[in-house]
C-alpha positions as CSV (number, residue, x, y, z in Angstrom):
1,M,-148.2,54.0,-92.3
2,S,-145.5,56.2,-93.7
3,E,-142.0,56.3,-92.3
4,P,-140.8,59.4,-90.3
5,P,-138.8,61.8,-92.5
6,Y,-135.5,61.0,-90.8
7,G,-135.9,57.3,-90.4
8,D,-136.2,55.7,-86.9
9,V,-137.2,58.5,-84.6
10,S,-136.0,56.8,-81.5
11,L,-132.5,56.3,-82.8
12,I,-132.2,59.8,-84.1
13,A,-133.6,61.2,-80.8
14,S,-131.1,59.1,-78.8
15,A,-128.0,60.2,-80.9
16,T,-129.1,63.9,-80.9
17,R,-130.0,64.0,-77.2
18,M,-126.6,62.4,-76.3
19,L,-124.8,65.0,-78.3
20,L,-126.8,67.9,-76.9
21,A,-126.7,66.7,-73.3
22,G,-123.0,65.6,-73.3
23,D,-120.8,67.9,-71.2
24,G,-117.5,66.5,-72.6
25,S,-115.8,67.0,-76.0
26,T,-118.5,67.6,-78.7
27,T,-115.9,66.9,-81.3
28,L,-115.1,63.4,-79.9
29,L,-118.8,62.6,-79.9
30,L,-119.2,63.9,-83.4
31,E,-116.2,61.8,-84.6
32,A,-117.7,58.7,-83.0
33,L,-121.2,59.4,-84.3
34,L,-119.9,60.0,-87.9
35,D,-117.0,57.5,-87.7
36,T,-114.5,60.0,-89.2
37,P,-111.9,62.5,-88.0
38,L,-112.8,66.2,-88.1
39,T,-110.7,69.4,-88.6
40,V,-111.6,73.0,-87.9
41,H,-111.6,75.6,-90.5
42,V,-111.6,79.1,-89.1
43,E,-113.7,81.5,-91.2
44,R,-113.1,84.6,-89.2
45,Q,-111.4,85.5,-85.9
46,E,-111.2,89.0,-84.7
47,R,-111.2,91.2,-81.6
48,V,-114.6,92.9,-81.2
49,A,-116.3,95.3,-78.8
50,V,-118.5,93.5,-76.3
51,R,-121.5,95.3,-77.7
52,E,-121.1,93.3,-80.9
53,L,-121.4,89.9,-79.1
54,S,-124.5,87.9,-78.3
55,A,-126.1,88.7,-75.0
56,A,-125.7,85.0,-74.1
57,A,-121.9,85.2,-74.6
58,V,-121.6,88.5,-72.6
59,R,-123.7,87.1,-69.8
60,A,-122.0,83.7,-69.6
61,L,-118.5,85.2,-69.5
62,G,-119.4,88.2,-67.4
63,L,-117.9,90.7,-69.8
64,P,-117.9,94.4,-69.1
65,A,-119.9,96.5,-71.4
66,D,-116.9,98.6,-72.4
67,G,-114.6,95.6,-73.0
68,T,-113.4,93.6,-75.9
69,A,-113.2,89.9,-76.6
70,V,-112.1,87.6,-79.4
71,R,-114.9,86.1,-81.6
72,R,-114.0,83.1,-83.6
73,S,-116.3,81.6,-86.3
74,S,-115.3,78.2,-87.5
75,V,-116.6,75.1,-89.2
76,L,-115.8,71.5,-88.3
77,R,-115.4,69.5,-91.5
78,T,-115.0,65.9,-92.6
79,P,-111.9,64.9,-94.6
80,E,-114.1,65.3,-97.7
81,G,-114.8,68.9,-96.7
82,R,-118.4,68.4,-95.6
83,A,-119.6,70.8,-92.9
84,V,-120.6,69.1,-89.7
85,S,-120.9,72.1,-87.4
86,R,-120.7,75.8,-87.4
87,N,-119.2,77.2,-84.2
88,T,-118.7,80.5,-82.5
89,V,-116.2,80.7,-79.7
90,V,-115.8,83.9,-77.6
91,F,-112.8,84.4,-75.2
92,T,-110.7,87.2,-73.8
93,A,-107.5,85.2,-73.6
94,P,-106.7,81.6,-74.7
95,P,-106.1,78.9,-72.1
96,A,-102.6,77.8,-71.5
97,A,-102.9,74.6,-73.7
98,W,-104.3,76.4,-76.7
99,S,-102.6,79.2,-78.7
100,G,-105.9,80.7,-79.8
101,S,-104.4,80.9,-83.3
102,A,-106.8,80.9,-86.3
103,E,-104.1,78.7,-88.1
104,D,-104.4,75.8,-85.7
105,P,-106.2,72.9,-87.5
106,A,-107.2,71.0,-84.4
107,P,-110.6,71.6,-82.9
108,L,-110.5,73.5,-79.6
109,G,-111.7,70.6,-77.3
110,L,-109.2,68.2,-78.9
111,R,-106.4,70.7,-78.5
112,L,-107.2,71.2,-74.8
113,R,-107.4,67.5,-74.3
114,Q,-104.0,67.0,-76.0
115,G,-102.5,69.6,-73.7
116,R,-104.0,67.7,-70.8
117,T,-106.0,70.8,-69.7
118,R,-108.6,69.9,-67.1
119,Q,-111.8,71.6,-68.1
120,H,-115.4,71.8,-67.0
121,R,-118.2,72.4,-69.4
122,E,-121.5,74.0,-68.3
123,I,-124.3,73.6,-70.8
124,L,-126.3,76.8,-71.0
125,S,-128.9,75.7,-73.6
126,S,-129.6,73.3,-76.4
127,G,-132.4,72.6,-78.8
128,T,-133.4,73.6,-82.4
129,G,-131.7,76.4,-84.2
130,E,-131.1,77.6,-87.7
131,W,-128.6,76.2,-90.2
132,P,-127.9,78.7,-93.1
133,E,-127.3,77.1,-96.4
134,G,-127.2,78.6,-99.9
135,G,-129.5,81.5,-99.0
136,R,-132.0,79.5,-97.1
137,V,-132.3,78.4,-93.5
138,R,-133.0,74.8,-92.3
139,P,-133.8,73.6,-88.8
140,C,-130.8,72.2,-86.9
141,A,-129.7,71.1,-83.5
142,Y,-127.6,73.5,-81.5
143,K,-126.0,73.7,-78.1
144,E,-124.2,76.4,-76.2
145,Y,-121.9,76.1,-73.2
146,V,-119.0,77.6,-71.2
147,I,-115.7,75.8,-70.9
148,T,-113.8,76.7,-67.7
149,C,-110.2,75.6,-67.9
150,D,-107.9,74.7,-64.9
151,D,-106.0,78.0,-65.4
152,G,-109.3,79.9,-64.9
153,V,-109.8,80.9,-68.5
154,R,-113.4,80.7,-69.7
155,L,-114.6,80.3,-73.2
156,Y,-118.2,80.6,-74.5
157,V,-119.1,78.1,-77.3
158,H,-122.2,78.0,-79.5
159,E,-122.4,75.1,-81.9
160,R,-124.9,74.4,-84.7
161,F,-125.0,71.0,-86.2
162,S,-125.6,70.3,-89.9
163,P,-129.0,68.7,-90.3
164,D,-127.4,66.4,-92.9
165,R,-125.1,65.0,-90.2
166,V,-127.0,65.4,-87.0
167,R,-130.8,65.5,-87.3
168,P,-132.7,68.0,-85.2
169,L,-135.1,66.3,-82.8
170,P,-138.3,65.4,-84.5
171,D,-141.4,67.0,-83.0
172,A,-142.5,63.6,-81.7
173,V,-139.6,63.6,-79.2
174,R,-138.8,67.3,-78.8
175,D,-141.2,67.6,-75.9
176,G,-139.6,68.1,-72.5
177,P,-136.1,69.3,-71.5
178,L,-132.9,67.5,-72.3
179,P,-131.2,65.9,-69.3
180,R,-128.6,68.2,-67.7
181,T,-125.3,66.8,-66.3
182,G,-123.0,68.2,-63.7
């Protein structure tokens, strides 16, 4: 009998399901899973017309069709520079504990926690997505959610996880919905 392509399917499924179902700081979970600190590297941050945003972001934040919002594309990296996740954050204004600056090296969730910002995360969806790499696409795990901060600011977050760091759920355990919290 051959071994599954990613090793022990039950361990992979458990770690990936915990990451995708967790409604707390994804960065803290990733740092615990990988046993290393992570930093954010902003690739692009710009104010864009709502029509340029994903339908999921527009719907989740209730943005008007003629409005604008900030779209931030970033990568969480290990100290060695390896990509762990590719993230898109959409917001109209930053919460009080976060400057919203593209120069801030702290991941968003960790910055909010450091500022003692109470927050609620509502998971919108999770599953298998696409990880672009060197002109090709590989399957990856993803999750998207909305963070609502205690000052009323809402942020839409879409995270894709490197298949080299977080394995997508194998077909054998992909059946059925992930548990939802909250």
